[in-house]
N, C-alpha and C positions, 0 to 999 in steps of 0.2 A: 504494500500500500504506500502511496506517496503522501508525504507530510510536508507542510510548509513551516519553516522555522525562521526565527529572526536571530541572526548571529552578530555578535559584537566582538571586535578585537579590543584588547586591554587598553590601547592608547587611542581609540577612535570613537567619536561620539555618534557616528552614523552606523546604523545597523544595515545588514544585508539580508534580503529574503533568500532563503535557500529552499528549493523544492527537491526533495530527495527520497529515496526508498527507505522505509522504516527498518529494513534489515541491514542497512549500512552501519558500520561500526562508528563509535564516537571518535576514534582516531581518524577515520576517513572523513568524517564531518569536519573535524578541526583542520585537516589538510586542505580540504576544499575551501574553507574560509581563509586560511592563511595564504592561499594562492593569490588573493587580492590585496595582500598587505605589503606595504613598503617597510613597516617597522619590525615584522617578524620574519625570519628566514623560513623557507618552506620545510626545512628539516630542523630537528632539535627538540629538546624536551619542552613540553607545554602541558597545561592542564585545562580541562574544560569544566566549567561549572554551569549549573542550571540557574534559573532566576532566583532560587532560594539561597544560592551560594554553595550548594552541595557539589563536591568534586565528583565527576563522573568517571567511572572506570573506562579506559580507552578501548578495552576489548569487548565491552557491551555493545549490543545493537542499540540503535536509537529507541526502539520500542522497549527493550529491557531497561534502559536508563530512565524510562518514564517520560520521555519527551513526546509530545503530540502536537497536532496542528496549532500554530499560533504561539508556541512556547518560545522563550528567549534562552539563549546560551551565550557564554562568553569564553573566549580563548585567551589565555595568559601564558607568558613564558614561565618556566620554572626557575 
């Protein structure tokens, strides 16, 4: 199933809408968002948090992480 999410990079006040399959991993989601960043390299350690600030396991699928349509997530370097 496709979900639309709002992704934010740690140093950017503009969010991006990402439409992606719910079986994609959190790590893949972060990589997709980081591809648009000037401030974060495409590779390297990062953490993904949901809108409550909970750190998401990078191996989880988007569905398992509890993200659903319209949810926010943030990618930060470690």
